[in-house]
C-alpha positions in Angstrom: -18.6 -37.9 26.3 -17.9 -34.4 26.1 -15.4 -32.7 28.3 -16.7 -30.6 31.0 -14.3 -27.5 30.0 -16.0 -27.6 26.5 -19.3 -27.7 27.6 -18.9 -25.1 30.1 -17.6 -22.7 27.4 -20.1 -19.8 26.2 -20.4 -19.8 22.5 -19.8 -16.2 22.7 -16.3 -17.2 24.1 -15.6 -18.9 20.7 -17.5 -16.6 18.2 -18.8 -13.7 20.0 -17.9 -10.6 21.1 -16.4 -11.3 24.6 -12.9 -11.6 23.1 -11.3 -8.3 22.0 -8.1 -10.4 21.9 -9.0 -12.0 18.7 -9.7 -8.5 16.9 -6.3 -7.1 18.1 -4.5 -10.2 16.8 -6.5 -10.0 13.5 -5.5 -6.5 13.2 -1.9 -7.1 14.0 -1.7 -9.7 11.3 -3.6 -8.0 8.6 -1.7 -4.3 9.3 1.6 -6.4 9.2 0.7 -8.2 5.9 -0.8 -5.0 4.3 1.8 -2.7 5.2 4.4 -5.1 4.2 2.6 -5.4 0.8 2.3 -1.4 0.2 5.7 -0.6 1.1 6.8 -3.3 -1.2 4.6 -2.0 -4.0 5.9 1.6 -3.3 9.4 0.5 -3.8 8.7 -1.7 -6.8 6.3 0.9 -8.8 9.0 3.0 -10.2 11.2 0.2 -11.1 8.7 -2.1 -12.6 6.7 -0.1 -14.8 5.9 -2.5 -17.3 3.9 -4.2 -14.5 2.3 -1.6 -12.4 1.8 1.0 -15.2 1.2 -1.2 -17.9 -2.2 0.2 -18.9 -0.8 3.6 -18.7 2.1 2.7 -21.0 -0.1 0.8 -23.7 -3.6 2.6 -23.8 -3.6 5.8 -25.7 -6.6 7.2 -23.7 -4.5 7.2 -20.7 -2.8 10.5 -21.8 -6.0 12.1 -20.0 -4.1 11.0 -16.6 -1.3 12.9 -14.8 2.2 11.1 -15.0 2.8 9.9 -11.4 5.7 11.0 -9.8 8.3 8.0 -9.0 8.8 9.2 -5.0 8.1 6.7 -2.6 4.8 8.2 -1.6 4.7 11.2 -3.9 2.4 9.4 -5.9 -0.4 9.2 -3.6 -2.0 12.6 -3.4 -1.9 13.0 -7.5 -3.7 9.6 -7.7 -6.2 10.9 -5.1 -6.7 14.0 -7.0 -8.1 12.4 -10.1 -11.3 13.6 -10.9 -14.5 11.6 -12.0 -14.2 13.1 -15.2 -10.6 11.8 -15.7 -11.9 8.3 -14.8 -14.3 8.3 -17.5 -12.1 9.8 -20.2 -9.4 7.1 -19.5 -11.1 4.0 -18.1 -14.6 4.2 -19.2 -18.2 4.0 -17.8 -17.9 0.6 -16.0 -14.8 2.2 -14.1 -16.7 4.9 -12.9 -19.7 3.0 -11.9 -17.8 0.5 -10.0 -15.8 3.1 -8.2 -19.2 5.0 -7.4 -20.4 2.2 -5.4 -17.1 2.5 -3.2 -18.4 6.0 -2.6 -21.8 5.1 -2.0 -20.8 2.6 0.4 -18.6 5.1 2.3 -21.5 7.8 2.6 -23.6 5.2 4.3 -21.0 4.0 6.5 -19.8 7.4 7.7 -23.6 8.1 8.9 -24.0 4.7 10.3 -21.0 4.8 12.0 -21.6 8.0 13.9 -25.0 6.8 14.9 -23.4 3.7 16.0 -20.8 5.7 18.1 -23.2 8.3 19.5 -26.3 6.6 20.3 -26.2 2.8 19.4 -23.1 2.0 21.5 -24.0 4.0 24.8 -27.4 2.3 24.8 -26.3 -1.3 24.5 -23.6 -0.3 27.0 -26.2 1.2 29.6 -28.3 -1.8 29.3 -26.1 -4.7 29.7 -27.1 -5.1 33.2 -30.9 -5.2 32.2 -29.5 -7.8 29.6 -28.1 -10.1 32.6 -31.2 -9.7 34.8 -33.7 -10.3 32.2 -35.9 -13.6 32.7 -34.5 -16.5 30.9 -36.2 -18.6 28.1 -38.1 -21.5 29.2 -36.7 -25.0 28.7 -38.4 -27.0 25.9 -41.2 -29.3 27.0 -41.0 -32.8 25.9 -44.7 -34.3 25.2 -45.9 -37.0 23.5 -48.7 -34.9 21.9 -47.0 -32.8 19.5 -50.0 -30.0 19.7 -49.8 -29.9 23.6 -46.2 -29.3 23.4 -46.8 -26.6 21.1 -49.5 -24.8 23.2 -47.5 -25.3 26.5 -44.2 -23.7 24.4 -46.5 -20.7 23.2 -47.7 -20.0 26.6 -44.3 -20.1 28.2 -43.1 -17.5 25.7 -46.1 -15.2 26.1 -45.3 -15.3 29.8 -41.7 -14.5 29.4 -42.8 -11.7 26.9 -44.7 -9.9 30.0 -41.6 -10.3 31.9 -39.6 -8.6 29.3 -41.5 -5.5 29.1 -39.9 -3.7 31.9 -36.3 -4.5 30.8 -37.0 -3.7 26.9 -37.9 -0.2 26.4 -34.4 0.5 24.8 -35.7 -2.2 22.2 -37.4 0.9 20.5 -34.1 2.0 19.1 -34.1 -1.2 16.8 -37.3 -0.3 15.4 -36.2 3.5 15.1 -32.9 2.6 13.3 -34.4 0.0 11.0 -36.5 2.7 9.4 -33.7 5.3 9.7 -30.9 3.1 8.0 -33.7 1.5 5.5 -34.5 5.3 4.3 -31.0 6.3 4.1 -29.9 3.6 1.9 -33.2 3.7 -0.4 -32.3 7.4 -0.5 -28.6 7.0 -1.6 -29.7 4.2 -3.9 -31.9 6.5 -5.9 -29.6 9.6 -5.6 -26.6 7.7 -6.7 -28.7 5.8 -9.5 -30.0 9.2 -10.7 -26.4 10.6 -11.0 -25.2 7.4 -12.7 -28.0 7.5 -15.3 -27.3 11.2 -16.0 -23.8 10.3 -16.6 -24.6 7.2 -18.6 -27.0 9.0 -20.9 -24.8 11.8 -21.4 -21.5 9.4 -22.1 -23.4 7.0 -24.4 -25.4 9.5 -26.2 -22.1 11.6 -27.1 -20.1 8.7 -28.7 -20.9 7.2 -32.0 -19.1 3.9 -31.8 -20.0 1.0 -34.5 -21.4 -0.9 -31.3 -23.9 1.9 -30.5 -25.1 1.8 -33.9 -25.7 -2.0 -34.2 -28.4 -4.0 -33.2 -28.3 -7.8 -32.5 -31.0 -9.2 -34.6 -32.1 -12.8 -33.4 -34.9 -15.1 -34.1 -34.6 -14.6 -38.1 -37.0 -16.9 -39.9 -35.5 -19.0 -42.8 -37.1 -16.6 -45.4 -35.1 -13.6 -44.3 -31.8 -15.3 -43.7 -29.6 -13.4 -46.2 -28.1 -10.1 -45.6 -30.0 -8.2 -48.5 -33.4 -9.3 -47.4 -32.5 -8.4 -43.6 -31.6 -5.0 -45.1 -34.6 -4.6 -46.8 -36.8 -5.5 -44.0 -35.1 -3.0 -41.4 -35.4 -0.1 -44.1 -39.0 -1.0 -44.9 -39.9 -0.3 -41.3 -38.6 3.3 -41.7 -36.2 3.2 -38.8 -33.3 4.5 -40.8 -31.0 3.7 -43.3 -28.9 0.3 -42.8 -25.2 0.7 -43.2 -24.3 -2.9 -43.2 -25.5 -6.4 -42.1 -23.6 -9.4 -41.0 -25.6 -12.4 -41.0 -23.9 -15.0 -38.8 -23.2 -18.4 -40.5 -22.2 -22.1 -39.3 -18.1 -21.1 -39.4 -17.4 -24.2 -37.3 -15.2 -25.7 -39.8 -13.2 -22.5 -40.6 -12.8 -21.7 -36.9 -11.5 -25.3 -36.1 -9.2 -25.0 -39.0 -8.0 -21.6 -37.6 -7.6 -22.8 -34.3 -5.7 -25.8 -35.5 -3.6 -23.5 -37.5 -2.6 -21.4 -34.3 -1.5 -24.3 -32.6 0.7 -25.5 -35.7 2.1 -22.0 -35.8 3.1 -21.9 -32.4 4.8 -25.4 -32.6 6.7 -24.0 -35.8 7.6 -20.9 -34.0 9.3 -22.7 -31.1 11.2 -24.9 -33.3 12.5 -22.2 -35.4 13.2 -20.2 -32.0 15.1 -23.4 -30.5 17.0 -23.5 -33.9 18.0 -19.8 -34.5 16.7 -17.9 -31.3 20.2 -17.9 -29.3 22.6 -19.3 -32.0 24.6 -17.4 -34.3 25.1 -19.0 -37.6 28.4 -21.0 -37.4 30.6 -21.8 -40.5 33.2 -24.3 -40.7 36.3 -22.2 -41.8 37.7 -25.2 -43.0 35.2 -25.8 -45.9 33.9 -23.6 -48.4 31.2 -20.9 -47.4 28.3 -22.4 -49.5 29.0 -26.1 -48.5 28.9 -27.1 -44.5 29.5 -30.7 -43.2 26.5 -32.2 -41.8 25.7 -31.8 -37.9 26.5 -35.1 -36.0 23.8 -37.4 -35.2 21.5 -40.1 -37.0 20.0 -39.3 -40.3 16.3 -39.2 -41.0 15.2 -42.3 -43.2 13.0 -41.8 -46.2 10.2 -44.3 -45.0 6.7 -43.0 -45.5 3.4 -43.6 -43.4 0.0 -44.3 -44.6 -1.7 -41.4 -45.8 1.0 -39.1 -45.4 3.0 -37.2 -47.9 7.0 -37.5 -47.9 7.5 -33.9 -46.8 5.5 -34.1 -43.8 7.5 -37.1 -42.7 10.7 -35.7 -43.7 12.1 -37.9 -46.3 15.4 -35.9 -46.1 15.0 -34.1 -49.6 13.7 -30.9 -48.3 16.3 -30.1 -46.2 19.7 -31.7 -47.4 21.8 -32.3 -44.5 24.9 -31.1 -46.4 23.6 -27.4 -46.6 22.2 -26.8 -43.2 24.3 -24.1 -41.8 24.4 -25.0 -38.4 26.8 -26.8 -36.0 24.2 -28.5 -34.3 21.1 -30.7 -35.4 17.8 -29.3 -36.0 14.6 -29.9 -33.8 12.9 -33.1 -34.5 9.2 -33.9 -33.9 7.7 -37.5 -33.0 5.2 -38.5 -35.9 2.5 -41.3 -35.0 1.3 -43.3 -38.1 0.1 -46.7 -38.9 -3.0 -48.6 -37.9 -4.0 -47.2 -34.5 -1.2 -44.7 -34.3 1.2 -47.4 -32.8 4.3 -46.6 -34.7 6.3 -43.3 -34.6 9.4 -42.0 -36.2 11.6 -38.8 -35.6 11.1 -36.3 -38.3 12.8 -32.7 -39.1 10.2 -30.3 -36.9 10.6 -27.2 -39.2 9.7 -29.1 -42.5 7.0 -31.0 -40.9 5.2 -27.8 -39.4 6.0 -25.8 -42.3 4.4 -28.3 -44.6 1.4 -28.6 -42.1 1.0 -24.7 -42.1 1.0 -24.5 -45.9 -1.6 -27.1 -46.1 -4.0 -25.4 -43.5 -3.4 -22.1 -45.2 -4.5 -23.6 -48.4 -7.5 -25.3 -46.9 -8.3 -21.9 -45.0 -8.4 -19.8 -48.3 -10.7 -22.5 -49.7 -13.3 -22.7 -46.6 -13.1 -18.7 -46.8 -15.0 -18.7 -50.1 -17.3 -21.5 -49.1 -21.0 -20.6 -48.7 -21.9 -21.8 -45.3 -25.3 -22.5 -43.8 -26.7 -19.1 -42.3 -28.2 -19.0 -38.7 -30.9 -16.8 -37.2 -28.6 -14.3 -35.7 -27.4 -11.0 -37.3 -25.8 -8.0 -36.6 -27.4 -5.0 -38.2 -25.4 -1.6 -38.1 -27.4 1.4 -38.7 -26.3 4.9 -39.9 -27.0 6.6 -36.6 -27.0 5.7 -32.9 -30.8 7.0 -32.8 -32.0 4.6 -35.4 -30.3 1.6 -33.6 -32.1 2.8 -30.3 -35.6 3.1 -32.0 -34.8 -0.6 -33.3 -33.8 -2.0 -30.3 -36.8 -0.2 -28.1 -39.4 -1.3 -30.3 -41.2 -4.6 -31.3 -40.3 -5.5 -34.7 -42.7 -8.7 -35.3 -45.7 -9.9 -34.1 -44.8 -13.3 -33.7 -43.3 -14.6 -30.5 -39.5 -15.5 -30.5 -38.9 -13.9 -33.8 -37.1 -10.9 -35.1 -35.6 -9.6 -31.6 -33.6 -6.6 -31.8 -31.5 -6.2 -28.8 -28.3 -4.1 -27.6 -25.1 -5.5 -29.6 -21.8 -6.2 -27.9 -18.7 -4.8 -29.4 -17.1 -6.5 -32.2 -14.1 -7.5 -30.2 -16.3 -9.2 -27.5 -18.5 -11.1 -29.5 -17.9 -14.8 -28.8 -18.0 -16.1 -32.5 -18.1 -19.7 -31.9 -21.4 -19.6 -29.9 -23.1 -17.4 -32.6 -23.7 -20.5 -34.9 -24.8 -22.6 -31.5 -28.4 -23.6 -31.7 -30.7 -21.7 -29.4 -31.8 -25.1 -28.2 -28.1 -26.2 -27.3 -27.7 -22.8 -25.3 -30.7 -23.6 -23.6 -29.6 -26.9 -22.7 -26.1 -25.7 -21.4 -27.8 -22.9 -19.3 -29.9 -24.8 -17.5 -27.6 -27.8 -17.3 -24.7 -25.4 -15.8 -27.4 -24.0 -13.3 -28.3 -27.4 -12.1 -24.9 -28.1 -11.6 -24.2 -24.9 -9.6 -27.1 -26.2 -7.4 -25.3 -29.5 -6.8 -22.1 -27.3 -6.1 -24.1 -25.3 -3.2 -24.6 -28.7 -1.7 -20.9 -29.6 -2.1 -20.0 -26.1 -0.5 -22.4 -26.5 2.5 -20.6 -30.2 3.2 -17.5 -28.0 2.9 -18.3 -25.2 4.9 -20.0 -27.4 7.7 -16.7 -28.5 9.4 -14.9 -25.2 8.8 -17.8 -23.7 10.5 -17.9 -26.1 13.2 -14.6 -27.7 13.7 -12.2 -25.0 13.8 -12.6 -24.0 17.5 -10.9 -25.8 20.5 -14.0 -27.4 21.7 -14.7 -29.4 18.4 -10.8 -30.2 18.4 -11.2 -31.4 21.9 -13.4 -34.2 20.8 -11.1 -35.7 18.3 -7.7 -34.5 19.4 -7.8 -34.1 23.0 -3.8 -33.5 23.1 -3.8 -30.7 20.6 -6.8 -29.1 22.2 -4.9 -29.2 25.6 -1.9 -27.6 24.3 -3.9 -24.7 22.6 -5.7 -24.1 26.0 -2.1 -23.4 27.4 -1.6 -21.0 24.7 -4.2 -18.1 24.5 -2.8 -16.7 21.2 -2.6 -20.0 19.3 -6.3 -20.9 20.6 -7.1 -17.5 19.2 -5.6 -18.3 15.9 -7.4 -21.6 15.8 -10.8 -20.2 16.8 -11.0 -17.0 14.7 -7.9 -16.7 12.1 -8.3 -20.1 10.6 -11.9 -20.1 9.6 -11.3 -16.3 8.2 -8.2 -17.6 6.3 -9.9 -20.7 5.2 -13.2 -19.2 4.1 -10.8 -16.1 2.3 -9.0 -18.9 0.2 -12.5 -20.5 -0.7 -13.7 -17.1 -2.0 -10.4 -16.6 -4.2 -10.5 -19.8 -5.7 -14.2 -20.6 -6.4 -14.7 -17.5 -8.8 -12.4 -19.1 -11.1 -14.3 -22.4 -11.4 -17.6 -20.1 -11.8 -15.9 -18.1 -14.6 -15.1 -21.2 -16.5 -18.8 -22.5 -16.1 -20.0 -19.1 -17.2 -17.8 -19.2 -20.5 -19.7 -22.7 -21.2 -23.0 -21.6 -21.1 -23.0 -20.4 -24.8 -23.3 -16.7 -24.5 -22.8 -14.3 -27.4 -20.7 -11.8 -25.8 -18.0 -11.5 -23.1 -19.9 -8.5 -21.6 -22.7 -11.3 -21.0 -20.4 -13.7 -19.6 -19.1 -11.1 -16.9 -22.4 -10.4 -15.6 -23.1 -14.1 -15.2 -19.8 -14.4 -13.4 -20.7 -11.7 -11.1 -24.2 -13.3 -10.3 -22.8 -16.7 -9.9 -20.0 -15.5 -7.4 -22.5 -13.4 -5.8 -24.5 -16.4 -5.2 -22.1 -18.4 -3.9 -20.6 -15.6 -1.4 -24.0 -14.5 -0.1 -25.7 -17.9 0.1 -23.0 -20.3 0.9 -20.7 -18.3 2.7 -23.1 -15.7 4.6 -26.4 -17.5 5.0 -25.3 -21.0 5.5 -22.3 -19.9 7.4 -24.5 -17.7 9.8 -27.1 -20.3 10.2 -24.9 -23.3 10.9 -21.7 -21.3 12.3 -22.9 -21.2 16.1 -23.1 -24.9 17.0 -20.3 -26.8 18.6 -20.5 -29.9 16.7 -21.8 -30.8 13.3 -24.6 -33.0 14.8 -26.0 -30.4 16.9 -25.4 -28.0 14.0 -27.5 -30.1 11.6 -30.3 -30.6 14.2 -30.5 -27.0 14.9 -30.9 -26.3 11.3 -33.8 -28.7 10.8 -35.4 -27.4 13.8 -35.1 -23.8 12.5 -36.9 -24.7 9.3 -39.9 -25.5 11.1 -41.3 -22.0 11.0 -40.3 -18.6 9.5 -40.2 -17.1 13.3 -37.6 -19.5 14.5 -35.5 -19.1 11.4 -35.4 -15.6 11.9 -34.5 -16.0 15.6 -31.7 -18.4 14.6 -30.3 -16.0 12.2 -30.4 -13.1 14.5 -28.6 -15.4 17.1 -26.1 -16.6 14.9 -25.3 -13.0 13.6 -24.8 -11.9 17.3 -22.3 -14.5 18.1 -20.4 -14.2 14.6 -19.6 -10.4 15.0 -15.9 -11.0 15.8 -15.7 -13.4 13.0 -17.0 -11.2 10.2 -15.1 -8.1 11.8 -12.0 -10.3 11.4 -12.9 -11.0 7.8 -13.4 -7.5 6.7 -10.4 -6.5 8.7 -8.2 -9.2 6.6 -9.8 -8.3 3.4 -9.4 -4.5 3.9 -5.9 -4.0 5.7 -4.4 -7.1 4.4 -5.3 -8.2 1.1 -6.2 -4.9 -0.6 -2.6 -3.8 -0.4 -1.3 -7.0 -1.8 -3.8 -6.4 -4.6 -1.8 -3.2 -5.4 1.3 -5.6 -6.0 -0.3 -7.8 -8.6 0.3 -10.9 -6.3 -1.1 -12.9 -9.0 0.5 -11.8 -11.9 4.1 -11.8 -9.9 3.5 -15.2 -9.1 2.6 -16.5 -12.6 5.3 -14.2 -14.5 8.5 -16.3 -13.4 6.5 -19.5 -14.3 5.3 -18.3 -17.7 8.9 -16.8 -18.3 10.3 -20.1 -17.8 7.9 -21.6 -20.2 8.1 -18.7 -22.6 10.3 -19.7 -25.7 9.2 -17.5 -28.7 9.1 -14.0 -29.3 5.1 -14.6 -29.2 5.2 -15.8 -25.9 7.3 -12.9 -24.7 5.1 -10.4 -26.1 2.4 -12.0 -24.4 3.9 -11.5 -21.1 4.1 -7.7 -21.2 0.4 -7.4 -21.9 -1.5 -5.5 -19.0 -3.5 -7.9 -16.6 -7.3 -7.7 -17.2 -9.5 -6.5 -14.6 -12.5 -8.7 -14.1 -15.4 -7.3 -12.0 -16.9 -10.7 -11.7 -14.0 -11.6 -9.3 -14.0 -8.4 -7.2 -17.5 -7.1 -7.1 -19.5 -10.3 -5.5 -17.2 -9.9 -2.3 -17.4 -6.1 -2.0 -21.3 -6.4 -2.4 -21.2 -8.8 0.5 -19.3 -6.8 2.7 -21.5 -3.8 2.4 -24.5 -6.1 3.2 -22.7 -7.6 6.4 -22.1 -3.8 7.3 -25.9 -3.3 6.8 -26.9 -6.4 8.7 -24.9 -5.4 11.6 -25.4 -1.8 11.7 -27.8 -1.7 14.7 -26.4 -5.0 16.5 -24.5 -4.6 19.8 -20.9 -3.6 18.8 -21.9 -2.8 15.5 -19.2 0.0 15.4 -16.6 -2.4 15.1 -18.0 -3.9 11.8 -18.8 -0.5 10.6 -15.5 0.8 11.3 -13.6 -1.9 9.5 -16.1 -1.8 6.7 -15.5 1.9 6.4 -11.6 1.3 6.1 -12.1 -1.6 3.6 -14.3 0.7 1.4 -12.1 3.6 1.5 -8.7 1.4 1.1 -10.6 -0.5 -1.7 -11.7 2.7 -3.8 -8.0 3.6 -3.4 -6.5 0.7 -4.5 -8.9 -0.1 -7.5 -8.7 3.4 -8.6 -5.1 2.6 -9.3 -5.6 -0.6 -10.9 -8.4 0.6 -13.3 -6.5 3.8 -14.2 -2.9 2.7 -14.6 -2.2 -1.1 -14.1 -5.0 -3.3 -15.4 -7.1 -3.2 -18.5 -10.9 -3.9 -18.8 -11.7 -4.9 -22.5 -15.3 -5.2 -22.7 -17.5 -2.5 -24.1 -18.3 0.0 -21.3 -22.4 0.4 -20.8 -22.6 0.6 -16.8 -25.2 -2.1 -16.6 -23.6 -3.5 -13.6 -25.0 -0.7 -11.3 -28.4 -2.3 -11.4 -27.0 -5.6 -10.7 -25.3 -4.0 -7.6 -28.4 -2.2 -6.5 -30.9 -5.1 -6.9 -28.4 -7.2 -4.5 -28.1 -4.5 -2.0 -31.8 -4.4 -1.9 -31.9 -7.9 -0.8 -29.6 -6.9 1.7 -31.9 -4.4 3.0 -34.6 -6.8 3.4 -31.9 -9.7 5.3 -31.1 -6.3 7.4 -34.9 -5.9 8.5 -35.4 -9.7 9.2 -32.4 -9.5 11.2 -33.9 -6.5 13.4 -37.2 -8.5 13.7 -35.3 -11.4 15.0 -33.1 -9.4 17.4 -36.4 -8.2 18.8 -37.9 -11.7 19.2 -35.1 -12.9 20.8 -35.4 -10.3 23.5 -39.4 -11.2 23.8 -40.6 -8.1 22.0 -42.6 -9.7 19.7 -45.3 -7.2 19.2 -42.4 -4.5 18.4 -41.1 -7.1 16.1 -44.2 -7.0 13.9 -43.5 -3.3 13.3 -40.8 -4.5 11.0 -43.3 -6.2 8.6 -44.6 -2.9 7.2 -41.0 -2.1 6.5 -40.2 -5.0 4.5 -43.3 -4.8 2.5 -42.2 -1.1 1.8 -39.1 -2.5 0.7 -40.7 -5.1 -1.7 -42.7 -2.1 -3.2 -39.5 0.1 -3.5 -37.7 -2.9 -5.4 -40.8 -3.0 -7.8 -40.9 1.0 -8.3 -37.3 1.1 -8.6 -37.2 -1.6 -11.1 -39.6 -0.2 -13.2 -38.5 3.4 -13.3 -35.0 3.4 -13.5 -34.1 -0.4 -15.3 -35.2 0.9 -18.6 -32.8 4.0 -18.5 -29.8 1.8 -17.4 -30.8 -0.6 -20.5 -31.6 2.0 -23.3 -30.0 5.5 -24.4 -32.9 8.0 -24.4 -33.3 9.3 -27.7 -33.3 13.1 -26.4 -30.0 12.3 -24.9 -28.7 11.7 -28.4 -29.4 15.2 -29.7 -27.1 16.7 -27.4 -23.8 14.6 -28.3 -22.2 17.7 -30.2 -22.0 19.8 -26.9 -21.1 17.1 -24.4 -17.4 16.6 -23.5 -18.1 14.0 -20.7 -15.9 11.0 -21.2 -13.7 12.7 -23.6 -10.0 12.8 -23.4 -9.5 15.9 -21.1 -6.3 16.7 -19.5 -6.7 19.1 -16.5 -3.8 21.4 -14.9 -3.0 19.5 -11.8 -1.0 22.4 -10.5 -3.1 25.2 -10.7 -5.3 25.4 -7.5 -8.8 26.9 -8.0 -8.1 27.1 -11.9 -9.1 24.3 -14.0 -7.4 24.5 -17.6 -8.9 21.8 -19.9 -6.9 20.5 -22.8 -8.5 18.5 -25.3 -6.1 15.5 -26.0 -8.8 14.0 -28.3 -12.1 13.8 -29.5 -12.9 10.2 -28.5 -14.0 8.1 -25.7 -12.4 5.1 -24.7 -14.8 2.7 -26.5 -14.3 5.0 -29.8 -10.6 4.6 -29.6 -10.7 1.2 -29.0 -13.3 0.2 -31.6 -12.2 2.4 -34.6 -11.9 0.5 -37.7 -13.6 -2.5 -36.4 -16.4 -4.2 -38.3 -18.7 -7.1 -37.3 -17.0 -10.0 -39.1 -15.6 -13.2 -38.0 -12.1 -13.0 -37.4 -11.6 -16.3 -38.9 -12.9 -14.7 -42.3 -10.4 -11.8 -42.4 -7.6 -12.4 -40.2 -3.9 -12.3 -42.1 -2.6 -15.6 -42.2 0.7 -14.4 -40.6 4.0 -16.0 -40.9 6.1 -17.1 -37.8 7.6 -14.7 -35.4 11.3 -15.6 -35.2 14.2 -13.5 -33.8 16.6 -14.0 -36.8 14.5 -13.8 -40.0 17.4 -13.1 -42.2 18.9 -16.4 -41.0 15.7 -18.2 -41.9 15.2 -16.6 -45.3 18.9 -17.6 -46.2 18.4 -21.0 -45.0 15.2 -21.6 -46.8 16.6 -20.1 -50.1 19.5 -22.6 -49.9 17.0 -25.3 -49.3 15.1 -24.3 -52.4 18.1 -24.1 -54.7 19.2 -27.7 -53.5 15.8 -29.0 -54.5 15.7 -27.4 -57.9 12.6 -25.1 -56.9 
């Protein structure tokens, strides 16, 4: 039996707009958290330049950027003044496109916030009395005959609709702003897309990287699986001259050997570092300089295991104890041998791993000369970008799924282990992971239900009455439980889940890291939009789980009920989403400046670092992954659009405006100075952003129709239907018109490459207002500098078989020469 206090609580009091205290508490907490992070960053930035200016210190193209002053706040204005041309020159096209999305969101939110404060808020404020006096909804009629019940309910709704006519004149505002904001968004999408296309065509048309001149040819029939035949086939089509062909082969055996070598190399480096790294070579002054006494400790026996060489098991001959010039014994390794590997012995680790490395090197040299089985995939590099674009945009063969030419990833982005994976296996992996994500959606639903329903005092009272009574007596704690805990829980979920989806995307067998990142964006957006926004909105207004599931089942009966339920839920969840955006913008964005993840992992990795290679990896710039940041950014923009006309919409719009302004500033610093993005920049993510934003426009229109329906204005809600149809038509025309230009490079753009400086390394005089002095630092874009000298070759075939990285190489050479002399080599 429910407590009377809980049953009397208005759901708006828990989730809605009637408790401004919750918002102020969220603002205070977020600002405190964010301000502390920002001030800490300002203090640490000039002191830890290896972390906070890692990209500026290590990337040559960053010379186009100004040096930021070391003052506490003096770096802010120079960063703000950095132009879009400098962003292109130093960070590339993807960074430009990503930051442009923030600018587009800011433009929309400025306009919508103006109307929200000048028109929408005053209208809602002056019509609150009419909302309170309006006729109430009829109670549901329980009849045995389902048809009779439906007719009775329909008749009651029609009666209520007639009573609403007097009270709902102001509801025309919903229709007017639904059309106005839809038109504004469509205009911004088209205008910004045209701008991005112009920049993209000029940027990509002016560079001549090996990636831009290469096509990825798939579906090669067995009769053409040789580099000479592929070259002859392409040149016979008169598309241009072929510069080189790399036919992918089944290099699995070689790749596995290289991976095993890397593991052995790291173990050998660790052994040498322990032996040499922080110890000076000690010599017993009581003996001759050449002869040293053996270190204390048990000697390694000369026993051998089945199938193993005596050197690998350490028979004591390779490194006589009498010549080891160290006062401490050498590191050992535990070697398992015998039947079922049940026996083991400790051997000299350095001898063992060096012999392992020698054997692997010999095997790798033999495998590199082996003729592996060819696969139906090749990378064909043409002599010009125009030839490659003509091949990509043409149909090369009349047979389906045969000789398909597509844009090529950069050589460094190719996942070579997937190039020889059969297409059938890749398809099975892709569909299996898609099905698994569907199952995960059910799991996330089960996880979000208690978060949406249980984190309020009414639900807690049913399970823990004592705790609920304590919360009732402390209003601040009650507010934290009702609003802050759900926000924090879902924020943590949004932080953790992308790592799982990133791992799943890497298991799908995609050829390039760029495709993997686009897949991560799609998967994470599906999670944030469907599991977080849609399900939480539909399920998030019930007071207990049973009621929630019952409502969800009832709402699935017809589309009208679903739209009304979503509209009602959105109205009641306004405070929650406002708190969520405030936490992200004011609280977490400044923490991202601090690189909390890198700061947290650095001491852990530092404690585990032993070799010079480990320490070198510690100072690499963090990698900026759009798949982790972009989905939530798109979702928050959609939330702002959906709430733009609702009551108290100015709260969400103002919080969203602050989010995108702060986010633009934070990501601008990260992309230019702190973090690196290693994929070849193509700007393809822009269409992905706009496609999902169009979905948000459709949801906005459904919400407007639902808002009108909940107020009894059913006839006026039908006026949204043409707008929804127009949006579908716009999505079709937009895709047909602009998608090809975001996928290919126009041949006309390639003729102007010698006249374009866009994206080049250009440095402007930041200290001459009104006068722009352009100094050409170099004639290369970011991708041209990164891909200079690269070729489409499997690294396993050409990478040098490097020796170990150790601190004291001279000591190792001296020790090694003594060993060889003693063994008579």
